[in-house]
N, C-alpha and C positions, 0 to 999 in steps of 0.2 A: 367422423372426420374431425381432425384437429385443426383449430383455427391457426393461421399463420399471418404474420405481419412482416413485410419487407422493410428493414430499417435503412437500407442503403449499402454501399460497398465501403470496406475499409481496406486500405492498401495492405498487401501481404507482409510488409515489414513490421506491422503491428500485431501483437498477440494479446489475448485476454490473460491477465494475471490475477484477476480477482472478480468475484461477483458476490457482493454483500451489501448491507445497508450502511454505506459510508456517511450518509447525510442525516440519519436518525429519523427519517419520515416513515419508517415501517416498510419500505419497499427496497428490493435489491437494486443495486446500481452496478455498473460495469467499469472495471479499471483496465485500461489498455496501456501497453508499453511498446515503444519502438525498439526493435531488437538490436540495432546498431548504435543509435544515439543515446538510448536510455530515457528518452522523453516519456513522461507518464501523464495520461489523460484520464479524467473521470467523466463518464456519462451518467448523469443523474436521470434515473428512469421512473416512469409512472406506468407500470405495466409494460406494454410494447411501444410506449411513446418516450422519445428522448426529450426530457424537460430542459436540460442544460448540458453543455460540454465545457469542461474547465481544465486548463493545463495545471497539473499539480506541481511538477518539477522535472528537471533533467538530472538523472542519477547515473554515475559511472556504471557502464554495462557489466562490470565485474560483480556488482551486487544484483541479486535476484530476489524478487518477492517470492517467498516460499509458503506464506500463509497469510490469511486475513481473517479477522474476527474481532469481536468486542472484548478487548483485553482488560479494559478498565471499567467496564459496566456502566458506560455513559450512554448506551443506546446507539453508538456509532462504531462501525468496524474500524479496526486499526491494522497496521501492516507489520509483518515480520520479514525482515531482510536478512540475507545471508551472503557473505562474500564467497564467491565460488572457488577461490584459491586458499585464502587464510582460514575460512570457516567462521570468521567473526559474525556475530549475530546482533542485530539491532531491532528495536521496536520503535515504530512511529505511532504515537497516539494521535489520532486524526479527528478533525472536526470538518466533515465534508472533504474538500480538496486541500485543506490546510493541515500540515503537520504541526500540532501544538507543542509537542515534546518529542525529542529523540533520545532514546535510552540504549546504552550498550549493555548487553547481557553477558556476564562473565562468570561461568560456572566454577572456575578455579578459586574464586574468593568466598565460596559458600561453605558452610558446615552444618551438621545436624540435619533437620528436616527441610531446611530451605535449600531448594535446588539451584535457583538462579540468584546471582549477586547483581546489584544494580550500580551503574556508574553513569554519570551524565556525560553528554557529548563534549563537554569542555576539556576532558582529559584524553579523548580518543578521536581519531579521524574515521568517520563512517560515511554512510550514504547521505551526505548533507545536501539539502535543497540548494539548487542554484537559482532559486527564485520561483515565485508563483505569480500567476496573473489572474 
C-alpha cells in the first residue's frame, strides 16, 4: 500500500507548471500558475508538508513556463518562459520565489558552437515581474 497525504484543495483555475527544487534545500517544491490572471505561486515542500506558500509574480498569460531546472548550477531550479504567439524565450534565474535575473535568449545572434545568444531584459519586453511578496 502506498502512503498518501491530503494537502488540501486548489481551485481549478490553477495548474502545476513546475516541480523542482526552487529553494535549494534538496527537496522538490511545487510551482502553481493561475490560468487567467497569470499569478504564480511557490509551495516550498518538505516531503508531503507545505512549509511555505509565496507569491512569485503575476505574468502576462501569453507567456508560459515551458521548463524548469537548475540552469546556472547554483542548486536552485530556474524557469524557462516562452511567449505563445511570438515564440520569444526568456530565462528567469531564481532564488526561491525571487527572480534574481531575467535573460532573453536570442538564437539569431549566435554563430559557431554557441546555440543561444544572451541579451538582458533592458533591451526587450518579456515576462517581467509585476512584484513579489
